[in-house]
C-alpha positions as CSV (number, residue, x, y, z in Angstrom):
1,M,126.7,88.8,141.9
2,S,128.5,90.3,138.9
3,D,129.3,94.1,138.7
4,Q,129.2,94.0,134.9
5,P,126.8,96.7,133.8
6,A,123.7,95.6,131.8
7,S,124.0,95.7,128.1
8,L,121.9,98.2,126.1
9,G,120.1,95.3,124.4
10,S,118.9,94.0,127.8
11,L,117.9,97.5,128.9
12,L,115.9,98.0,125.7
13,R,114.1,94.7,125.9
14,A,112.9,95.7,129.4
15,A,111.9,99.3,128.4
16,P,108.5,100.5,127.3
17,P,108.4,100.6,123.5
18,D,107.9,104.4,123.4
19,R,110.9,105.1,125.6
20,L,113.7,103.5,123.7
21,P,115.6,106.7,122.8
22,E,115.6,107.9,126.4
23,V,116.9,104.5,127.7
24,A,119.6,104.5,125.0
25,A,120.7,108.0,125.8
26,E,120.9,107.3,129.5
27,H,123.0,104.2,128.9
28,L,125.4,106.1,126.6
29,R,125.9,108.9,129.1
30,G,126.4,106.5,132.0
31,Q,128.8,104.1,130.2
32,Y,130.8,106.4,127.9
33,S,130.4,109.8,129.5
34,A,128.6,110.9,126.4
35,G,127.3,114.5,126.2
36,T,124.4,115.2,123.8
37,V,122.7,112.1,122.4
38,E,120.2,112.2,119.6
39,V,118.3,109.5,117.7
40,L,117.3,110.6,114.2
41,V,114.7,108.8,112.0
42,P,114.0,109.3,108.3
43,D,110.9,111.0,107.1
44,L,108.6,109.1,104.7
45,T,110.5,110.4,101.7
46,G,113.9,109.5,103.1
47,T,115.2,113.0,102.3
48,R,115.3,114.4,105.9
49,L,116.1,113.1,109.3
50,R,113.8,113.9,112.2
51,P,115.0,114.0,115.9
52,L,113.3,112.0,118.6
53,L,114.9,113.5,121.7
54,G,115.1,117.3,120.9
55,S,115.5,119.9,118.2
56,D,117.9,119.0,115.4
57,E,120.7,121.3,114.6
58,P,120.8,122.4,110.9
59,S,124.6,122.4,111.0
60,A,124.6,118.7,111.9
61,E,122.1,117.5,109.3
62,A,124.6,117.1,106.4
63,S,126.8,114.8,108.5
64,A,123.9,112.8,109.7
65,M,122.5,112.5,106.1
66,R,125.9,111.3,104.9
67,C,125.9,108.6,107.5
68,F,122.4,107.6,106.6
69,G,123.1,107.5,102.9
70,S,126.4,105.6,103.1
71,Q,125.6,103.5,106.2
72,R,129.1,104.2,107.5
73,P,130.0,105.9,110.8
74,G,131.3,109.4,110.6
75,A,133.0,111.8,113.1
76,D,133.1,115.6,113.4
77,H,136.1,116.9,115.3
78,S,136.6,120.4,116.7
79,P,139.9,121.6,118.2
80,A,138.5,122.4,121.6
81,G,135.2,120.6,121.8
82,P,133.9,117.1,122.0
83,V,133.9,114.6,119.2
84,R,130.5,114.2,117.5
85,L,129.9,110.7,116.1
86,H,127.1,109.6,113.7
87,L,126.4,105.9,113.7
88,P,124.0,104.1,111.3
89,L,121.0,102.4,112.8
90,N,120.4,99.4,110.5
91,C,118.3,96.2,111.0
92,W,118.4,93.4,108.4
93,G,119.3,96.0,105.8
94,E,116.5,98.4,106.8
95,R,117.9,101.9,107.3
96,V,116.2,102.7,110.6
97,G,118.0,106.0,111.3
98,V,121.1,107.6,112.7
99,L,122.5,107.7,116.3
100,R,124.4,110.9,117.2
101,V,126.7,110.8,120.2
102,E,129.1,113.4,121.6
103,L,132.1,112.0,123.3
104,P,134.9,113.9,125.2
105,E,137.6,112.4,123.0
106,P,137.9,110.1,119.9
107,P,137.0,106.5,120.7
108,G,139.5,103.7,120.5
109,D,138.8,100.4,118.7
110,D,137.2,98.8,121.7
111,L,134.8,101.6,122.3
112,T,134.0,101.8,118.6
113,E,133.0,98.2,118.6
114,R,130.9,98.6,121.7
115,L,129.1,101.7,120.2
116,A,128.5,99.7,116.9
117,A,126.9,96.9,119.0
118,D,124.8,99.4,120.9
119,S,123.6,100.9,117.6
120,D,122.6,97.5,116.3
121,D,120.6,96.8,119.5
122,L,118.9,100.2,119.3
123,A,118.0,99.7,115.6
124,T,116.5,96.2,116.2
125,A,114.5,97.5,119.1
126,L,113.2,100.5,117.2
127,R,112.2,98.3,114.3
128,A,110.3,95.9,116.6
129,A,108.6,98.7,118.5
130,G,107.0,100.1,115.4
131,T,103.8,98.1,115.9
132,A,103.5,98.9,119.6
133,T,103.7,102.7,119.6
134,D,102.9,105.5,117.2
135,R,105.8,107.7,118.5
136,Y,108.3,106.9,115.8
137,R,105.8,107.0,112.9
138,R,104.5,110.4,114.1
139,A,108.1,111.7,114.0
140,Q,108.5,110.6,110.4
141,R,105.6,112.6,109.1
142,R,105.8,116.2,108.1
143,S,102.0,116.5,107.3
144,R,98.8,114.5,107.6
145,M,98.5,111.7,105.1
146,T,95.3,110.5,103.4
147,M,93.5,107.4,104.6
148,A,94.5,105.6,101.4
149,A,98.2,106.4,102.1
150,E,97.8,105.2,105.7
151,L,96.5,101.8,104.4
152,Q,99.4,101.6,101.9
153,W,102.2,102.4,104.3
154,D,100.9,100.0,106.9
155,L,100.9,97.3,104.2
156,L,104.6,97.8,103.2
157,P,107.2,95.2,104.4
158,G,109.7,98.0,105.1
159,R,111.9,100.1,102.8
160,S,114.9,97.9,102.5
161,L,116.1,94.4,103.3
162,G,119.5,92.7,102.8
163,D,122.5,90.7,103.9
164,D,125.8,89.7,102.3
165,R,123.9,88.1,99.3
166,F,121.7,90.9,98.3
167,L,120.2,94.3,99.0
168,V,116.7,95.3,97.9
169,A,115.0,98.7,98.5
170,G,111.7,100.2,97.6
171,Q,110.2,103.7,97.4
172,L,106.6,104.7,97.2
173,E,105.5,108.3,96.3
174,P,103.8,110.7,96.7
175,A,104.3,109.7,100.3
176,Y,101.2,111.4,101.8
177,D,98.7,110.7,99.0
178,V,99.4,107.4,97.4
179,R,96.6,105.3,95.9
180,G,97.1,101.8,94.7
181,D,100.8,101.2,93.8
182,H,102.7,98.9,96.1
183,F,105.6,96.6,96.6
184,D,106.2,93.6,98.8
185,W,109.0,91.1,99.5
186,A,109.8,88.1,101.7
187,L,113.0,86.1,102.3
188,S,112.9,82.4,102.9
189,G,116.3,80.7,102.9
190,D,117.9,81.3,99.6
191,L,114.7,82.4,97.9
192,L,113.6,86.0,97.8
193,T,110.0,86.8,96.6
194,V,109.4,90.3,95.3
195,T,106.1,91.7,94.0
196,V,105.3,95.1,92.5
197,L,101.7,96.3,91.9
198,N,100.2,99.0,89.7
199,G,97.1,100.1,91.5
200,H,93.7,100.5,89.8
201,G,91.5,103.5,90.5
202,D,91.8,106.2,93.1
203,G,91.5,106.9,96.8
204,T,90.6,104.4,99.5
205,E,88.9,102.0,97.1
206,S,92.2,101.6,95.3
207,A,94.1,101.0,98.5
208,L,91.5,98.4,99.6
209,L,91.9,96.6,96.3
210,T,95.7,96.6,96.7
211,S,95.3,95.3,100.3
212,L,93.2,92.4,99.1
213,A,95.7,91.5,96.4
214,V,98.7,91.7,98.6
215,N,97.2,89.7,101.5
216,A,95.9,87.1,99.1
217,M,99.4,86.6,97.7
218,R,100.9,86.6,101.2
219,N,98.3,84.0,102.3
220,A,99.3,81.7,99.4
221,R,103.0,82.3,99.9
222,R,102.8,81.5,103.6
223,C,101.1,78.2,102.8
224,G,104.1,77.3,100.6
225,A,102.6,78.3,97.2
226,D,104.9,79.4,94.4
227,I,104.3,82.6,92.4
228,V,101.9,81.0,89.9
229,E,99.6,79.9,92.7
230,Q,100.0,83.2,94.5
231,A,98.9,85.1,91.3
232,E,96.0,82.7,90.7
233,L,94.7,82.9,94.3
234,A,95.0,86.7,94.3
235,S,93.2,86.9,90.9
236,D,90.4,84.7,92.1
237,A,90.0,86.7,95.3
238,I,89.8,90.1,93.4
239,H,87.4,88.7,90.8
240,S,85.2,87.2,93.5
241,R,85.0,90.6,95.2
242,Y,84.8,92.9,92.1
243,G,83.5,90.7,89.3
244,G,86.0,92.0,86.8
245,A,85.2,95.7,87.4
246,A,88.6,96.2,89.1
247,H,92.0,94.6,88.7
248,T,95.6,95.1,89.5
249,A,98.6,94.7,87.2
250,T,101.3,92.9,89.1
251,L,104.8,91.5,88.6
252,L,105.8,88.6,90.8
253,L,109.4,87.5,91.0
254,E,111.2,84.6,92.8
255,I,114.9,85.1,93.0
256,D,117.4,82.3,93.7
257,L,120.0,84.2,95.8
258,V,122.6,81.4,95.2
259,G,122.4,80.7,91.5
260,G,120.8,84.0,90.3
261,G,117.9,82.4,88.5
262,V,114.7,84.4,88.5
263,A,111.1,83.0,87.9
264,A,108.6,85.7,86.9
265,V,104.8,86.0,86.5
266,D,104.1,89.2,84.5
267,A,100.4,89.9,85.2
268,G,100.2,93.3,83.7
269,S,102.4,96.4,83.4
270,P,105.2,96.8,85.9
271,H,108.5,97.1,84.0
272,C,111.8,95.4,84.8
273,L,115.3,96.5,83.8
274,I,118.7,95.2,84.5
275,A,121.9,97.3,84.8
276,R,124.9,95.2,83.9
277,A,128.5,96.1,83.0
278,G,127.7,99.7,82.3
279,G,124.6,99.0,80.1
280,V,120.9,98.9,80.9
281,E,118.5,96.5,79.2
282,P,114.8,95.8,79.7
283,V,113.9,92.3,80.7
284,P,111.7,90.8,77.8
285,L,108.6,89.4,79.6
286,E,105.3,88.5,78.0
287,Q,102.5,90.2,79.7
288,Q,99.6,88.1,80.9
289,L,96.2,89.2,82.3
290,P,96.1,91.6,85.3
291,L,95.0,90.0,88.5
292,G,91.2,89.9,88.8
293,M,90.3,90.7,85.3
294,F,88.7,87.3,84.6
295,G,87.6,84.4,86.8
296,E,89.8,81.3,87.2
297,A,92.7,82.9,85.3
298,H,95.8,80.8,84.8
299,Y,99.4,82.1,84.7
300,E,102.7,80.8,83.5
301,K,106.3,81.3,84.7
302,Q,108.9,83.0,82.6
303,R,112.6,82.8,83.5
304,F,115.7,84.9,83.2
305,R,119.0,85.0,85.1
306,L,121.0,87.5,87.1
307,E,124.8,87.7,86.9
308,P,127.0,88.6,89.9
309,G,126.9,92.4,90.4
310,D,123.7,92.9,88.5
311,R,121.2,95.6,89.5
312,M,117.5,95.0,88.8
313,L,115.0,97.8,88.8
314,V,111.2,97.3,88.8
315,V,108.9,100.3,88.3
316,S,105.2,100.9,88.1
317,D,103.5,102.8,85.2
318,G,103.6,105.9,87.4
319,V,107.3,105.9,86.7
320,H,107.7,104.3,83.3
321,A,104.7,105.9,81.5
322,A,105.0,109.3,83.1
323,A,104.7,111.9,80.2
324,P,104.2,115.4,81.7
325,G,103.4,118.2,79.3
326,G,103.4,116.0,76.2
327,L,107.0,114.9,76.8
328,P,108.1,111.4,75.8
329,S,107.4,108.9,78.5
330,F,110.0,108.8,81.3
331,G,110.7,105.1,80.6
332,E,111.7,105.7,76.9
333,S,115.2,107.1,77.8
334,A,115.2,109.2,81.0
335,L,114.7,106.2,83.2
336,V,117.8,104.4,81.7
337,S,119.9,107.6,82.1
338,A,118.8,107.9,85.8
339,L,119.6,104.3,86.5
340,R,123.1,104.7,85.0
341,R,123.7,107.5,87.4
342,T,123.2,105.2,90.4
343,R,126.2,102.9,89.4
344,L,128.2,103.8,92.5
345,Q,125.2,104.0,94.9
346,P,123.7,101.2,97.0
347,A,120.2,100.2,96.2
348,T,118.9,102.1,99.2
349,E,120.2,105.4,97.6
350,A,119.5,104.4,94.0
351,V,115.7,104.4,94.4
352,G,115.9,108.0,95.7
353,T,118.1,109.1,92.8
354,V,115.7,107.6,90.2
355,M,112.7,109.1,92.0
356,R,114.4,112.6,92.1
357,S,115.0,112.3,88.4
358,L,111.3,111.6,87.9
359,H,110.4,114.7,89.9
360,E,112.8,116.8,87.8
361,Y,111.3,115.3,84.6
362,H,107.9,116.7,85.7
363,R,109.4,120.3,85.9
364,G,107.3,121.3,88.8
365,A,104.0,119.8,87.6
366,D,102.1,117.5,89.9
367,P,102.4,113.8,88.8
368,E,99.1,112.4,87.5
369,D,99.8,109.0,89.0
370,D,101.5,107.5,92.1
371,A,104.8,105.8,91.6
372,V,106.6,102.8,93.0
373,M,110.0,101.3,92.3
374,V,112.1,98.5,93.7
375,C,115.8,98.1,93.2
376,L,117.7,94.9,93.8
377,D,121.5,94.4,93.9
378,W,122.6,90.8,93.7
379,R,125.9,90.9,95.5
380,R,127.1,87.3,94.9
């Protein structure tokens, strides 16, 4: 029999889904003589990291947030103490959190590679365990959310997705009281499908309407339907249920990750912009009927093209049309300015920067509508 110790990945696969942080910490202490170990997960707004194993130290939060934002490892050295490492937990482009490990001395290249592999194993396990335990979702909440928000968050595909071809990220706010705005995406080979919805109405009824629309589009997509068929099936499903009394404005996109071609169905009001070579331009799309407004509605594709290095931003009316206190709408100029400021940030940080600009634009007033944005970087 081999004396080779079990890998962290094999230990996590055998562990109960709610005990992954403890199993990881025990492995790191046993294999690398680690001292304090902490697993940190982002709150729903992505602005704070919450500890899973103990009480977080305020002095360490800045280092952990830098690691979470940049997705690069970081190290804090002290002359007489241990080395504190912060390692990103990332699964398929989703920023799952940060792993903090204290080691007696700086790691060499071999140990650094092993710690990176352990971080990947832990991130994948935490991502998979999200449907089997409430522990990690409870840790991400700072207050109780409404029933409508619970429905919306459960419906989301994640908050980011990516590989060497692209990175897409989405943000939904206010996190604890959203109504009907939503985003969805799915990757199939070289085709990425993205949808952004403007919800209709308020409260649980709005969330149920969005759930019907999203699941109808997913049902069509998983049967091999293109975005035109997805829009038409969802429109029929909504009209059949509400008889035209409720509808949802939706932008559906199919992105060719090799050639950069984009097919679009603009069924309403989400707005699309492209940042390219220092400039920002709206994508000129002809709006068609929102989903569910009329029975047996028909939709047509429109096309545009991405260029290598382009950043595409899609926002709901809660972002574009926000006009607090009689100000011009946020989308008239402030949105473009905010998007320009994200030039050196990855998409995962850019959505937060634009959303913070929207909050500042409200000058302390409560937004009248929920807001969603999706940011895509085409890396080819």
